[in-house]
C-alpha positions as CSV (number, residue, x, y, z in Angstrom):
1,M,56.0,-65.3,-73.5
2,K,55.1,-61.8,-74.7
3,N,53.4,-58.8,-73.1
4,H,50.6,-56.6,-74.5
5,H,53.1,-54.9,-76.8
6,Q,54.3,-58.2,-78.2
7,I,57.7,-57.8,-76.4
8,P,59.1,-61.0,-74.8
9,T,59.1,-61.0,-70.9
10,S,61.8,-62.9,-69.1
11,K,61.8,-61.7,-65.5
12,K,59.4,-62.9,-62.8
13,R,58.5,-59.4,-61.8
14,K,57.6,-58.5,-65.4
15,A,55.6,-61.7,-65.7
16,R,53.7,-60.8,-62.6
17,Q,53.0,-57.3,-63.8
18,N,51.6,-58.7,-67.1
19,K,49.4,-61.4,-65.6
20,D,47.1,-61.6,-68.6
21,A,49.9,-62.1,-71.0
22,T,51.5,-64.7,-68.7
23,F,48.4,-66.8,-68.5
24,N,47.6,-66.2,-72.2
25,A,50.9,-67.7,-73.2
26,V,49.9,-71.1,-71.6
27,F,46.1,-71.1,-71.4
28,D,43.2,-70.1,-73.5
29,M,42.1,-67.0,-71.6
30,E,38.8,-66.8,-73.4
31,E,37.8,-70.2,-72.0
32,I,39.0,-69.3,-68.5
33,Q,36.9,-66.0,-68.6
34,K,33.8,-67.9,-69.9
35,A,34.2,-70.5,-67.1
36,C,34.5,-67.8,-64.4
37,E,31.7,-65.6,-65.9
38,S,29.3,-68.6,-65.9
39,Y,29.6,-68.6,-62.0
40,G,29.3,-64.7,-61.8
41,L,33.1,-64.3,-61.3
42,S,35.9,-62.6,-63.0
43,F,39.3,-64.4,-63.2
44,A,41.6,-63.4,-60.3
45,H,44.8,-64.8,-61.9
46,R,45.0,-67.7,-59.5
47,M,44.9,-71.3,-60.6
48,T,45.5,-74.6,-58.7
49,C,46.2,-77.9,-60.5
50,L,45.0,-80.8,-58.4
51,P,46.9,-84.1,-58.3
52,G,46.6,-86.1,-61.5
53,I,46.4,-82.8,-63.5
54,K,42.8,-83.6,-64.5
55,T,41.1,-80.9,-62.4
56,V,42.0,-77.3,-62.2
57,R,40.6,-74.8,-59.7
58,L,40.2,-71.2,-60.8
59,L,40.0,-68.4,-58.3
60,G,37.6,-65.6,-59.3
61,S,36.3,-62.4,-57.8
62,K,32.6,-61.8,-57.5
63,I,31.4,-59.4,-60.2
64,K,29.7,-56.4,-58.6
65,T,26.7,-54.8,-60.3
66,R,26.9,-51.1,-59.6
67,G,24.0,-48.7,-59.6
68,T,21.2,-51.2,-60.2
69,V,19.9,-51.1,-56.6
70,K,20.2,-47.4,-56.2
71,E,18.7,-46.7,-59.7
72,G,15.7,-48.9,-58.9
73,T,15.2,-47.3,-55.5
74,K,15.5,-43.8,-57.1
75,Q,12.9,-44.7,-59.7
76,L,10.5,-46.0,-57.0
77,Y,11.0,-42.8,-55.0
78,E,10.3,-40.6,-58.0
79,A,7.2,-42.6,-58.9
80,R,5.9,-42.3,-55.4
81,I,6.5,-38.6,-55.3
82,L,4.8,-38.0,-58.7
83,R,1.6,-39.8,-57.4
84,N,1.3,-37.2,-54.6
85,P,-1.1,-34.5,-55.7
86,G,0.3,-32.0,-53.2
87,I,3.8,-32.2,-54.7
88,I,2.5,-31.9,-58.2
89,Q,0.5,-28.8,-57.2
90,E,3.7,-27.3,-55.6
91,G,5.7,-28.0,-58.7
92,R,3.2,-26.0,-60.8
93,K,3.6,-22.8,-58.8
94,T,5.3,-19.9,-60.4
95,K,8.1,-17.8,-59.0
96,D,5.7,-14.9,-58.4
97,V,3.7,-17.2,-56.0
98,L,6.7,-18.9,-54.4
99,F,8.6,-15.7,-53.6
100,P,6.0,-14.2,-51.2
101,E,5.6,-17.7,-49.5
102,L,9.4,-17.8,-49.0
103,Q,9.4,-14.3,-47.5
104,S,6.5,-15.2,-45.2
105,L,8.3,-18.4,-44.0
106,T,11.5,-16.5,-43.5
107,E,9.7,-14.0,-41.3
108,E,8.1,-16.9,-39.4
109,V,11.6,-18.4,-38.8
110,K,12.9,-15.1,-37.5
111,T,9.9,-14.8,-35.1
112,L,10.4,-18.3,-33.8
113,E,14.1,-17.6,-33.3
114,S,13.4,-14.6,-31.2
115,V,10.8,-16.5,-29.2
116,R,13.4,-19.2,-28.6
117,K,16.0,-16.7,-27.5
118,R,13.6,-15.0,-25.1
119,E,12.6,-18.4,-23.6
120,L,16.2,-19.3,-23.0
121,E,16.8,-16.0,-21.3
122,L,13.8,-16.6,-19.0
123,L,15.1,-20.1,-18.2
124,K,18.5,-18.7,-17.2
125,D,16.9,-16.0,-15.0
126,S,14.5,-18.4,-13.4
127,N,14.6,-19.4,-9.8
128,Y,15.8,-22.9,-10.8
129,Q,19.2,-21.5,-11.6
130,N,19.6,-20.0,-8.1
131,K,18.4,-23.3,-6.5
132,I,21.0,-25.3,-8.4
133,K,23.7,-22.9,-7.3
134,E,22.5,-23.1,-3.7
135,C,22.5,-26.9,-3.7
136,K,26.0,-26.9,-5.1
137,S,27.3,-24.5,-2.5
138,N,25.7,-26.6,0.3
139,G,27.6,-29.7,-0.9
140,G,24.7,-31.3,-2.7
141,G,22.5,-31.4,0.3
142,G,19.6,-29.0,0.3
143,N,16.1,-28.9,1.7
144,R,14.2,-32.2,1.3
């Protein structure tokens, strides 16, 4: 039995490290690969000879197809986007048009942030905060 470099292998460990060469020394690996691929499997270097040595079971691993689902989903998404006239119109805008829009939206975000901060301060200062403190100091009781 020889490894990929045509060097004889004699130890069990070396034989296990060179599984393809080990199987190829005894079996026709092309036929084994064809048999596994016909079921959508790749040969997993496991073989069981059943009694009578007329039937052999090959263990295979399922071949995964990568990227086909995501690519199809991505293409559907892009096709759906390109049918939307609003997106096409946005894509045709120049930097001269987009820059003022960006500045306007940035100012709007700043304004909304200041409104949010002001509302939070009003909430903290509200009478509810004092009522909660009063209830806590009375041991959870309070006026009902």
